[in-house]
Residue frames relative to the residue before (quaternion, step in Angstrom):
aa qw qx qy qz dx dy dz
M 1.0000 0.0000 0.0000 0.0000 0.00 0.00 0.00
P 0.5205 -0.6228 0.4665 0.3515 3.61 -1.06 0.64
P 0.5761 -0.5969 0.4174 0.3709 3.61 -1.09 0.57
L 0.5309 -0.6137 0.4778 0.3365 3.56 -1.20 0.52
V 0.7882 0.1893 -0.0738 0.5809 3.57 0.95 -0.96
R 0.0215 -0.7832 0.6208 -0.0253 3.56 -0.89 1.03
V 0.0083 -0.7848 0.6177 -0.0503 3.55 -0.67 1.16
D 0.0004 -0.8211 0.5687 -0.0487 3.59 -0.73 1.07
D 0.8651 -0.1146 0.0368 0.4870 3.53 -0.89 1.15
L 0.1770 0.8280 -0.5075 0.1598 3.55 0.98 0.94
R 0.0065 0.7999 -0.5970 0.0615 3.55 -0.81 1.09
K 0.0081 -0.7829 0.6220 -0.0096 3.53 -1.11 0.77
T 0.0382 -0.7837 0.6194 -0.0260 3.54 -0.79 1.13
Y 0.1863 -0.7589 0.6165 0.0963 3.53 -0.90 1.00
R 0.1452 -0.8031 0.5750 0.0574 3.56 -0.97 0.85
S 0.0335 -0.7475 0.6631 0.0180 3.51 -1.17 0.78
G 0.7879 -0.1227 0.0271 0.6028 3.53 0.00 1.31
A 0.8041 -0.2187 0.1909 0.5187 3.54 -0.76 -1.06
V 0.5932 0.5847 -0.3509 0.4279 3.58 1.30 -0.15
A 0.1074 -0.7923 0.5997 0.0347 3.57 -0.83 1.01
C 0.1073 -0.7697 0.6275 0.0484 3.56 -1.03 0.89
E 0.2229 -0.7899 0.5622 0.1012 3.57 -0.55 1.20
A 0.1960 -0.8339 0.5101 0.0770 3.57 -0.13 1.33
L 0.7754 0.1058 -0.0594 0.6198 3.59 1.07 -0.76
K 0.1678 -0.8356 0.5229 0.0113 3.55 -0.82 1.07
G 0.8089 -0.2659 0.1298 0.5081 3.57 0.76 1.02
I 0.1694 0.8071 -0.5398 0.1690 3.58 0.71 1.11
S 0.0191 0.7579 -0.6519 0.0125 3.55 -1.01 0.90
M 0.1790 0.7806 -0.5783 0.1558 3.58 -0.86 0.94
R 0.2071 -0.7454 0.6203 0.1292 3.53 -1.34 0.35
I 0.0710 -0.7634 0.6396 0.0555 3.57 -1.17 0.67
A 0.3500 -0.7474 0.5295 0.1963 3.56 -0.76 1.04
D 0.6016 -0.5333 0.4478 0.3914 3.54 -1.24 0.45
G 0.8197 0.2179 -0.1816 0.4976 3.57 -0.80 1.04
E 0.5439 0.6259 -0.3971 0.3932 3.59 1.26 0.04
L 0.2348 -0.7134 0.6360 0.1772 3.55 -1.29 0.50
V 0.0064 -0.8021 0.5938 -0.0631 3.56 -0.47 1.27
T 0.1338 -0.7782 0.6080 0.0828 3.56 -0.99 0.83
V 0.1908 -0.7452 0.6305 0.1031 3.53 -1.22 0.70
M 0.1066 -0.8144 0.5704 0.0081 3.54 -0.66 1.17
G 0.2653 0.7482 -0.5801 0.1824 3.54 -1.02 0.84
H 0.5780 -0.5926 0.4289 0.3616 3.55 -1.21 0.45
S 0.6853 -0.4483 0.3595 0.4475 3.57 -1.29 0.14
G 0.7934 0.2796 -0.2194 0.4942 3.57 -0.87 0.96
S 0.5057 0.6739 -0.4163 0.3417 3.59 1.25 0.04
G 0.6050 -0.5768 0.3487 0.4240 3.58 1.26 -0.31
K 0.3507 0.7785 -0.4699 0.2239 3.60 1.29 0.11
S 0.7205 0.4391 -0.2639 0.4673 3.58 0.71 -1.04
T 0.5978 0.5503 -0.3608 0.4579 3.59 1.07 -0.67
L 0.6433 0.5212 -0.3147 0.4643 3.58 0.94 -0.88
L 0.6688 0.5023 -0.3033 0.4566 3.57 0.88 -0.93
H 0.6649 0.5117 -0.3051 0.4505 3.58 0.95 -0.88
L 0.6566 0.4973 -0.3159 0.4708 3.59 1.02 -0.71
I 0.6600 0.4909 -0.3120 0.4755 3.60 0.95 -0.82
G 0.7199 0.4403 -0.2443 0.4777 3.58 1.07 -0.71
G 0.5043 -0.6855 0.4109 0.3270 3.59 1.23 0.04
L 0.4279 0.6865 -0.4767 0.3440 3.58 1.17 0.51
D 0.7677 0.1321 -0.0732 0.6228 3.56 1.27 -0.36
C 0.3836 -0.7182 0.5344 0.2270 3.57 -1.26 0.36
P 0.4817 -0.6850 0.4600 0.2950 3.60 -0.95 0.80
T 0.5367 -0.5709 0.5060 0.3605 3.52 -1.30 0.37
S 0.7525 -0.1641 0.0949 0.6307 3.55 1.13 -0.75
G 0.6023 0.5418 -0.4288 0.3997 3.54 -1.31 0.28
S 0.3828 -0.7426 0.5176 0.1844 3.55 -1.31 0.10
V 0.1039 -0.7396 0.6621 0.0626 3.51 -1.32 0.64
E 0.0286 0.7884 -0.6126 0.0483 3.57 -0.74 1.09
I 0.0620 -0.7611 0.6454 0.0191 3.54 -1.00 0.93
G 0.7910 -0.0472 -0.0320 0.6092 3.54 -0.35 1.25
S 0.7849 -0.2687 0.2281 0.5096 3.56 -0.76 -1.05
H 0.5782 0.6108 -0.3549 0.4083 3.58 1.31 0.05
A 0.2037 -0.7671 0.6011 0.0932 3.58 -0.79 1.08
L 0.2584 -0.8257 0.4792 0.1479 3.57 0.02 1.30
H 0.6453 0.5568 -0.3286 0.4070 3.58 1.01 -0.75
T 0.6679 0.4749 -0.3057 0.4847 3.61 1.24 -0.19
M 0.5972 0.6187 -0.3471 0.3744 3.61 1.24 -0.27
N 0.4061 -0.6590 0.5653 0.2850 3.55 -1.23 0.52
E 0.7407 -0.4365 0.2622 0.4383 3.61 -1.27 0.18
A 0.6542 0.5154 -0.3256 0.4475 3.60 0.95 -0.81
A 0.6628 0.4959 -0.3020 0.4729 3.57 0.96 -0.85
L 0.6356 0.5223 -0.3280 0.4643 3.58 1.01 -0.78
A 0.6389 0.5266 -0.3310 0.4527 3.60 0.97 -0.81
R 0.6528 0.4980 -0.3139 0.4767 3.59 0.96 -0.83
F 0.6517 0.5174 -0.3165 0.4555 3.56 0.96 -0.86
R 0.6507 0.5234 -0.3223 0.4459 3.60 0.87 -0.91
R 0.6625 0.5273 -0.3215 0.4239 3.58 0.83 -0.95
G 0.7743 0.3875 -0.2010 0.4581 3.57 0.93 -0.82
N 0.8143 0.3282 -0.1090 0.4663 3.57 1.15 -0.54
I 0.7665 0.3487 -0.1708 0.5116 3.60 1.14 -0.53
G 0.1113 -0.7492 0.6476 0.0826 3.54 -1.08 0.83
F 0.1665 -0.8003 0.5725 0.0643 3.57 -0.86 0.99
V 0.0502 -0.7404 0.6690 0.0414 3.54 -1.14 0.81
F 0.1561 -0.8295 0.5350 0.0353 3.55 -0.56 1.22
Q 0.6422 -0.5409 0.3879 0.3802 3.56 -1.22 0.52
F 0.7801 0.3336 -0.1607 0.5043 3.57 0.94 -0.90
F 0.5942 -0.6511 0.3111 0.3553 3.56 1.25 0.71
N 0.0407 -0.8433 0.5322 0.0628 3.63 0.87 -0.99
L 0.3133 0.7329 -0.5311 0.2874 3.56 0.96 0.90
I 0.4258 -0.6848 0.5310 0.2605 3.58 -1.23 0.50
D 0.3918 -0.7922 0.4193 0.2077 3.55 -0.32 1.29
N 0.7138 0.4445 -0.2844 0.4606 3.63 1.03 -0.58
L 0.6052 0.4797 -0.3730 0.5143 3.58 1.30 0.32
T 0.5253 -0.6112 0.4779 0.3493 3.57 -1.14 0.55
V 0.6889 -0.4409 0.3680 0.4422 3.54 -1.33 0.19
R 0.6644 0.5089 -0.3079 0.4524 3.58 0.84 -0.96
A 0.6746 0.4960 -0.2960 0.4596 3.58 0.91 -0.91
N 0.6134 0.5363 -0.3459 0.4653 3.60 1.05 -0.68
V 0.6716 0.5021 -0.2969 0.4568 3.56 0.91 -0.93
E 0.7326 0.4545 -0.2372 0.4477 3.59 0.91 -0.92
L 0.4896 0.7203 -0.4157 0.2620 3.59 1.16 -0.49
P 0.6762 0.4850 -0.3384 0.4394 3.68 0.74 -0.84
A 0.6510 0.5086 -0.3224 0.4622 3.60 1.04 -0.70
L 0.6211 0.5279 -0.3407 0.4684 3.58 1.06 -0.68
L 0.6616 0.5113 -0.3024 0.4577 3.57 1.01 -0.82
S 0.7125 0.4513 -0.2635 0.4682 3.58 1.06 -0.68
N 0.2764 -0.8068 0.4852 0.1930 3.59 1.30 -0.23
G 0.4205 0.7482 -0.4311 0.2785 3.57 1.04 0.70
R 0.7738 0.3007 -0.1584 0.5345 3.63 1.22 -0.21
S 0.5191 -0.5711 0.5181 0.3688 3.51 -1.28 0.37
R 0.6528 -0.5297 0.3638 0.4011 3.56 -1.20 0.47
S 0.6689 0.5018 -0.3120 0.4510 3.59 0.95 -0.83
A 0.6503 0.5023 -0.3177 0.4732 3.60 1.00 -0.78
L 0.6323 0.5279 -0.3271 0.4632 3.56 1.05 -0.76
R 0.6600 0.4993 -0.3170 0.4633 3.59 0.91 -0.87
E 0.6329 0.5232 -0.3298 0.4658 3.60 0.99 -0.77
R 0.6600 0.5078 -0.3055 0.4617 3.59 0.94 -0.90
S 0.6823 0.4816 -0.3030 0.4590 3.62 0.85 -0.90
E 0.6456 0.5121 -0.3295 0.4609 3.60 0.98 -0.76
T 0.6267 0.5343 -0.3328 0.4594 3.57 1.04 -0.77
L 0.6762 0.4912 -0.2917 0.4652 3.59 0.92 -0.91
L 0.6634 0.5067 -0.3163 0.4506 3.59 0.89 -0.88
K 0.6408 0.5032 -0.3222 0.4821 3.59 1.03 -0.74
R 0.6592 0.5332 -0.3019 0.4358 3.55 0.90 -0.98
L 0.7426 0.3903 -0.2106 0.5019 3.58 1.05 -0.78
G 0.5304 -0.6933 0.3744 0.3128 3.57 1.26 0.24
I 0.6322 0.5248 -0.3372 0.4595 3.59 1.13 0.54
A 0.2564 0.7870 -0.5243 0.1998 3.61 1.14 0.50
D 0.6667 0.5110 -0.3054 0.4485 3.59 1.07 -0.69
Q 0.6588 0.4891 -0.3065 0.4825 3.59 1.29 -0.08
A 0.3567 0.8105 -0.4339 0.1662 3.59 1.32 -0.09
E 0.7653 0.3620 -0.2047 0.4912 3.61 0.97 -0.76
K 0.5080 0.6128 -0.4408 0.4149 3.57 1.25 0.20
H 0.4389 -0.6544 0.5384 0.2987 3.55 -1.36 0.08
P 0.6778 -0.5329 0.3073 0.4027 3.60 -1.07 0.63
W 0.6607 0.5295 -0.3251 0.4212 3.59 0.95 -0.78
Q 0.6328 0.5245 -0.3290 0.4649 3.58 1.27 -0.22
L 0.6541 0.5319 -0.2927 0.4512 3.59 1.29 -0.15
S 0.5453 -0.5670 0.4958 0.3678 3.55 -1.32 0.29
G 0.6833 -0.4773 0.3543 0.4239 3.56 -1.29 0.24
G 0.6596 0.5135 -0.3072 0.4549 3.56 0.94 -0.86
Q 0.6479 0.5026 -0.3142 0.4785 3.57 1.02 -0.78
Q 0.6396 0.5208 -0.3310 0.4583 3.59 0.98 -0.79
Q 0.6518 0.5005 -0.3311 0.4636 3.59 0.97 -0.75
R 0.6256 0.5208 -0.3429 0.4689 3.59 1.06 -0.62
V 0.6015 0.5295 -0.3480 0.4866 3.59 1.09 -0.67
A 0.6551 0.5186 -0.3089 0.4545 3.58 0.94 -0.90
I 0.6414 0.5063 -0.3249 0.4761 3.60 1.04 -0.74
A 0.6350 0.5189 -0.3304 0.4672 3.60 0.97 -0.83
R 0.6413 0.5171 -0.3204 0.4676 3.59 0.96 -0.85
A 0.6675 0.5099 -0.3039 0.4496 3.59 0.95 -0.85
L 0.7211 0.4478 -0.2408 0.4706 3.59 1.12 -0.66
I 0.4570 0.7407 -0.4305 0.2393 3.60 1.21 -0.38
N 0.7493 0.3763 -0.2139 0.5012 3.60 1.01 -0.75
Q 0.4239 -0.7226 0.4477 0.3126 3.59 1.30 0.33
P 0.0058 -0.8743 0.4852 -0.0044 3.57 0.74 1.10
T 0.5692 -0.5652 0.4817 0.3530 3.51 -1.29 0.49
L 0.8036 0.0857 0.0176 0.5887 3.56 1.01 -0.93
L 0.1920 -0.7599 0.6129 0.1001 3.56 -0.94 0.96
L 0.1218 -0.7947 0.5942 0.0239 3.57 -0.70 1.16
V 0.0790 -0.8262 0.5563 -0.0411 3.55 -0.66 1.18
D 0.1299 -0.8204 0.5568 0.0094 3.57 -0.58 1.23
E 0.8296 -0.2147 0.1091 0.5038 3.60 -0.45 1.25
P 0.0447 0.8690 -0.4928 0.0095 3.64 0.77 0.93
T 0.7352 0.3912 -0.2303 0.5034 3.61 1.17 -0.44
G 0.3814 0.7872 -0.4368 0.2098 3.58 1.29 -0.01
N 0.7852 0.2849 -0.1491 0.5292 3.60 1.09 -0.66
L 0.6006 0.5895 -0.3353 0.4235 3.58 1.26 0.33
D 0.5061 -0.6048 0.5083 0.3459 3.54 -1.25 0.45
S 0.7247 -0.4752 0.2726 0.4179 3.57 -1.25 0.32
A 0.6580 0.5098 -0.3231 0.4502 3.61 0.96 -0.82
S 0.6750 0.4762 -0.2947 0.4804 3.59 0.91 -0.90
S 0.6058 0.5581 -0.3506 0.4457 3.58 1.06 -0.72
E 0.6653 0.5050 -0.3047 0.4577 3.56 0.90 -0.92
T 0.6337 0.5311 -0.3305 0.4551 3.59 1.00 -0.79
V 0.6655 0.5017 -0.3006 0.4638 3.57 0.91 -0.94
L 0.6657 0.4975 -0.3072 0.4636 3.60 0.93 -0.85
E 0.6284 0.5204 -0.3368 0.4700 3.59 1.05 -0.69
I 0.6239 0.5282 -0.3361 0.4678 3.59 1.06 -0.71
L 0.6589 0.4928 -0.3080 0.4777 3.59 0.95 -0.84
D 0.6048 0.5412 -0.3451 0.4714 3.60 1.06 -0.71
A 0.6660 0.5059 -0.3020 0.4575 3.58 0.95 -0.91
C 0.6173 0.5343 -0.3408 0.4662 3.59 1.02 -0.78
H 0.6683 0.4997 -0.2960 0.4648 3.55 0.93 -0.93
S 0.6586 0.5230 -0.3165 0.4388 3.59 0.92 -0.86
E 0.6732 0.4650 -0.2822 0.5010 3.58 1.24 -0.44
G 0.6959 -0.5159 0.2592 0.4271 3.58 1.27 0.26
Q 0.4865 0.6722 -0.4395 0.3438 3.59 1.24 -0.04
T 0.3434 -0.7036 0.5842 0.2140 3.57 -0.98 0.89
V 0.0381 -0.8201 0.5688 -0.0495 3.57 -0.75 1.10
L 0.0450 -0.7364 0.6737 0.0419 3.53 -1.13 0.83
M 0.0183 -0.8120 0.5817 -0.0440 3.57 -0.61 1.17
V 0.1461 -0.7596 0.6253 0.1031 3.55 -1.00 0.85
T 0.0830 0.8018 -0.5777 0.1283 3.55 -0.98 0.90
H 0.3191 -0.6965 0.5918 0.2507 3.54 -1.32 0.28
D 0.5725 0.6135 -0.3486 0.4175 3.58 1.37 -0.13
P 0.4131 -0.7344 0.4752 0.2535 3.65 -0.53 1.08
R 0.6285 0.5409 -0.3447 0.4400 3.60 1.05 -0.70
A 0.6608 0.4790 -0.3003 0.4937 3.57 1.02 -0.78
A 0.6488 0.5370 -0.3240 0.4309 3.59 0.91 -0.91
A 0.6505 0.5544 -0.3159 0.4119 3.59 1.01 -0.82
R 0.5558 0.6075 -0.4015 0.4010 3.61 1.23 -0.23
G 0.5854 0.6044 -0.3731 0.3909 3.60 1.17 -0.37
Q 0.5249 -0.5879 0.5024 0.3556 3.55 -1.23 0.46
R 0.7517 0.0813 -0.0704 0.6507 3.52 1.28 -0.59
V 0.1816 -0.7548 0.6213 0.1064 3.55 -1.14 0.73
L 0.1430 -0.7747 0.6130 0.0607 3.56 -0.73 1.11
F 0.2489 -0.7768 0.5637 0.1299 3.58 -0.94 0.88
L 0.1452 -0.8027 0.5780 0.0223 3.54 -0.67 1.21
H 0.0690 0.7873 -0.6074 0.0801 3.57 -0.86 0.99
D 0.8508 -0.0912 0.0205 0.5171 3.56 -0.75 1.12
G 0.7679 -0.4247 0.1992 0.4362 3.53 0.83 1.05
R 0.7034 0.3938 -0.2661 0.5286 3.59 1.25 0.19
I 0.4170 -0.6429 0.5686 0.2991 3.57 -1.19 0.54
V 0.1248 -0.8416 0.5252 0.0172 3.54 -0.56 1.21
G 0.8167 -0.0200 0.0035 0.5766 3.57 1.23 -0.01
Q 0.1368 -0.7708 0.6178 0.0741 3.52 -1.34 0.23
T 0.0146 -0.7754 0.6309 0.0218 3.56 -1.10 0.74
E 0.5248 -0.5713 0.5065 0.3764 3.53 -1.31 0.19
G 0.2142 -0.7751 0.5830 0.1161 3.57 -0.99 0.84
G 0.6620 0.5860 -0.3364 0.3242 3.47 -1.20 -0.84
């Protein structure tokens, strides 16, 4: 079968006046449907830039990103926004939850924005996710009332609400203690075992080892690959 994600000679240069910073220097990679791939690298290696380009949050300077039949590098901002809502789930290091919304409302928000479900179907989906992630009893609380590990589980539920084609995970254990980190990684393992395609970037070797493949990123280039899992 053809790969789900195809990245070819991906480059990203940021400019500030006359100063140019080349964040990605020709990345090529493939991710199969249902695969869990991790990308490991130190801070500043280009991990988050790579994730943002694959997820359509930013546009490359050159090169191509294709997910299924969609060529993201050819899309304008409006098309990218529509594509993200229907196909991409994001989990961020800093959770990015909205404090004045309840846990349930945070989880349901992406589905409300995409207008893809009836209210009853959406409520059923969110309740299923909250139960599955062990936070159903926190549904009416606000994010600031939760622990870091609980907030990350809310973020994962929010990312899964639209049943995304691809789940993108950015340093999911970066702000968590070891016990909460293990719980979050086990949840991601379970998502993958149920068929979810996952790309995770991390600087943590324990998190990186959960991937079926581990790609090593250094100064904007992939410098190696090992089998994980």
